[in-house]
N, C-alpha and C positions, 0 to 999 in steps of 0.2 A: 740181782737187785739193782735198780736204777736210782740215780740221785735226782731224777725228776719227780717232783711231788705229785700227789693225786690231783691237785688243782692246775697242773701244767707248768708250775714254776720249776725252772732248771737252776740248780745251785751254781752252775758254771756260767750263767748268763751275765754279761757285764751289766752293772747297775745303771738304771735310768731313773729320771724324775718324770712322773706322769702328770699331765694337766688334763682334766676332764671338764669340758664345757657342756652344760645341760640346758635343755629347754623343755617346754611342756609336753609336746608330743603331737603325733599325727597318725591318722589311719593309713593303712597300706594302699588304699585306693578310694576314690570318691564314690563309693557304692554303699548301699544300706547294709549289705553283707559284711563289708569291711568296717563299717562304723559301729556295728553292734558290739564286738569284743573290745574295741577301743573305748567306747563310751562306758561299757561295763567296768573296765579297769579304772578309768578316770573317776567315775561317779561312785565307785565302791570304796574309794579312799576316804577313811574317816577324817582326814585333814581337810578334805574338800567339802564334804557334807557332814556337819556335826549334828546328826539326828540319831536317836536311838536305833541301833542296828537292825532290830527285827522290823520296826516300822518302816525304816528306809528300804530294807530288802524287799518288802512287799510293794512299795511304791515303785522302786527301780525296776524290778523284774515283772511286775504286773501291769505297769502303765508306761513308764518312760522308755524302756528298751523295746517296746512294741510300737511306739509312735515316733520317737525322736530320730532314730537312725535314718529314716527316709528323708525327713526334712533337712537333717544335717548333711546328708549326701548331696542333696540339691545345692546347698550352699558351697560345699567343698568343690563341686564340679565347676563353679564359677571362678575359683582361684587356682585350680589345678593347671599345671604347665607341662611342657615337654620334659622338664627335669623332675616332674613329680610335684610333691607337696612343697609350697613355698617355704614353710617353716623349716623343712628338712634341708633343702638345698641352700638356704641362707646359713643354716648351721654348718654345713659342710664348707661353705665359703669362709665363714668366720674361723673355723678350725684351721683351714689352710693358711689364712692370713696371720693368725696368731702363731702358728708353727713357724712360718717364715721369719717373723719378727724375733721370736725367741731364739731361733738358731743363730741369728746374727748377733743378738745382744747377750745371750747366755751361753749357748754352745749346742753341739749336736746331741748331747745326752738328755735333752728334753723331748718328750713325746707328747703331742697334743692329740686328743681324740674328742669326739662329740657323742652325746647320747640323749635319749628322750626319756622323760619320767614315765610317760605312758606310750605304748607302742614300741616301735623299733627305729633305730638300734637301741636296745634296752640298756639300762645302767648296769645290771649284772653281767651282761654279755661283753660290754666294752671294758668293764673292770677286769674281767677274766683275760681279755686280750692284752691289756696293759701289764698285768702281773705275769702273764706267760712270757711277755717280751723282756721281763727283767726289771720292771718298775719297783723301786723300793721306797720312793717318796711320792706322795700324791697331793696335788692341789685340785680341789673341786670348786668350780666357779659356776653356780647357777646363773643363767642370763636374765635375772630379775633384779633390776637396780634397787627396788624397794622390797624389803623383807616382808613376807606374809607367810603365815602358817600353811595355807593350802598350796603354796608354790615352793618357796625356799625351804620351809620346814619339812614338807613332804619329800623333797629331794634328799635332805639329810636322812630322813627315815629310811629311804630306799638304799642309800649307801650303807647306813648302819646295819640294816637287815642283811645285806650281802656280807658285810664284815663278820656278822655273828656266825656265819656258816664257814668261816675260813680259819685254818689253824694258824697261819702266818698273817700278820697285818703290817702295812707300811706305816712310816711316819706320815702324818696326815694333817692337812690344813684345809679349812673350809671358809669360803668368802660368803658371809651371810647377807651383805648388802653393799651397794656403792652409790647410794642415792645422792650423796653430796660430794662424790669424788670430783675434783676439779677438771680432770680430763673428760669425764662423762658430761658434766655441766657444759663445758666448752663445746663438746660435740653436738649436743642438743641445740645450744644457742647458735652455733654456726650453721646447722641445717635450717634453722628458721631464717637466719640472715640471707642465706643463699636462696631460699624460696622468695623472700621479699625482693631480692635483686631481680629475679625473673618475673615476678607477678605483681609486685607492689604490695603494700600493706592493706589489711582489711580493718573494719571497724573494731573487731574484737579477735583476740587470740585465745583459743580455748585449749587448756591442757586436760585431756580426758584420760582417766585411769580406769582400769578394770575395777568393777565394784566388789564389795565385800559386805557381808551382813554386819549391821551395826553392833550386834552382839559380840562379834570377834574383837572389835575395838574395846568394848567395855571389859572384856575378859583379858585384855593386855596385849593384843596384837598391835605392833607399832606401825603397821602399814599406812594407815590414814595420815599419821604425822609425817612419815617419811615422804609420802606423795606431796604434801604441802611444802615440805622443805625443798624438794626438787623444784617445784614451781617457783618458789620464792627466789632461789639462787639463779635460775635461768632468767627470771624477770629482772633481777639485778644486773646480770650480765648483759642484757639487752636494753637496760635503762628504761624499763617500762613504767608508766604511771599505774597506780592501782586500778583505774578504770579501763586500762588497755587489755586486761586479761582476766581470766578466772579459771578455777579448777572444778572439774565435774567427775562423776563416776558412772560408768556404763555397765551394761551386760548383767543386770540383776534377774533373778528368777525366784519364784515362790512368793509367799504372802508376807513374810516378815520384813521389817524395815532394814534397808541397806544404807550404806554411806551416802550422804547427800552433799551437794545437790546432784540429782540424777541428770545425766547427759541429755537424754531424750526430752525430758520435761523442760530443761533449761533452753534447749534449742528451739522448742516450740514457742517459748515465751519471748525470746530475744527480739524478733522482728517488731512485736508490739511495743517494746521498750526503745525502739529506734535503731536497733542493730540490723542493718541490711546486708552486711557482708561479714563473713568470718572465716578464719583459718583455724584448723583443728589439728592437734598433734597428740600422739599417744606415747609419752615418755616411758610408760611402764613396759612397753614391748620392745625387745631388742631387735626384732625382725618382723617384717610384714607377713602376716599369715591370715587365717580366716577371720579372726576377731576384728583387727583394724579394718580390713577390707569390707566385711559384711556390716559391722556396726557403724563405723565411722565413714566409710567410703560410700555406703549405699543407704542404709536405713535412716540414720540420723540426718543425712543430707536431705532426704525426702521430707523429713519432719520440718527442717528449717525452711526449705523452699516453699512447701505447702502452707507454712504459717506466714509467708510474706517476705521471706528473705530473697535476695536477688543474686548473691554470689557466695559460693561455698567451696572451700579448697581444703583438701586433706594433705598434710605434710607427711611424707613417708617416714617410716622408722629408720634407724641408723643402719640396719642391715650389715653389709660388709664394706661400709665406707672406710676410708683410710683413717679418719680420726677415731672412729669407733674401734677399729682393730688396734690402733695405737693405745687406746684406753684399756682395752681388755689385756693386751700384752703387758702394759705397765702394772695393772692390778696383780697379775700373776707374778711378775718380776719382784714386786714388793714382798709377796709371800715367800719367794724363794730365798730371801735374805738368810744367810747362815747355812744354806744348803749347797754351797759351792763345791764341796767335796762329796764323793759317794759315801753312802752309809757304811759300807764295809768293803773289804777287798774280796771280790768274787773268786779270784784265783785261789785264795787261801781257803775259802769255803769249799770249793770244789776239791781241793787237795784233801781236806778232812773227810769229805764224803767218800772219796776213793779209798782212803785208809780203812773206812768202815765197811767196805765191800761193794761200793757202787760200781756200775759198769763204766768202761771207758767212754 
């Protein structure tokens, strides 16, 4: 009889505190073959698409998965690098940066890992690695500053689903949003100032957030309000006048009404209103991936220039910048308050297991 549980947990392993950083996800490769299972997992999530399941199953499997993988693969091939998917390597860099900071500020008993809600590394596989290593306390930080059901809520669902299959559960804390965190606001504002120092200011600063159906807001999702709060706080930090900036929402699909104003329609109209130069930033995204590059770096740029604009600049996401890593580490450290001591003495647990017949 072994004292190692069926889920890989060893009663004699020294206790650790785990930190799980999560992001949306990425396919294994920029190919239609790799995109199909990734898109199927993503678009099958009822948090992402709130449509009656039978109707959506027919649309997804009969139409979308037969047409979209090829188009998405072409877009991914534009952003793929020698390190693979940008969203994945940025996550790995963020994990390394937060791990380094927490080791210095908290101690060596903290283990930081990264996972993707869709694709790999999956949340269940990384949770298993953490628990097998001896993690007894867990902080989960989804890298979405503004809470939304299809992103943050879905991440919680996946963690909870994994927990439902486990006999033993850790002490657990979940960071639902940090849309108004002073460190995050300062990091966004600083990235804008640094861009201004290099390129000068434009006629308008656009804060573009990922879109969401208007229906989600009506049903109680706070995402819209938190986006506008982030914009307001960054504008205050930069001492912007009301006419200097605006918030918009990008990446809609389907026929129903989404949060407005739409980024594409706004950018098409700005030149006629006298805005000839603009700078655009995506505070929703913690890392540059397909969406900021494809939507903001290319498609919407073309809309603005074709409508008569003369200067369009995309301000990159925070990625693994020092201020961003400092912010993420500070968010986790705040959640670790009261967890300075291990949950229990592993040596005593091992001793009790041995008395009950466990192997040496």
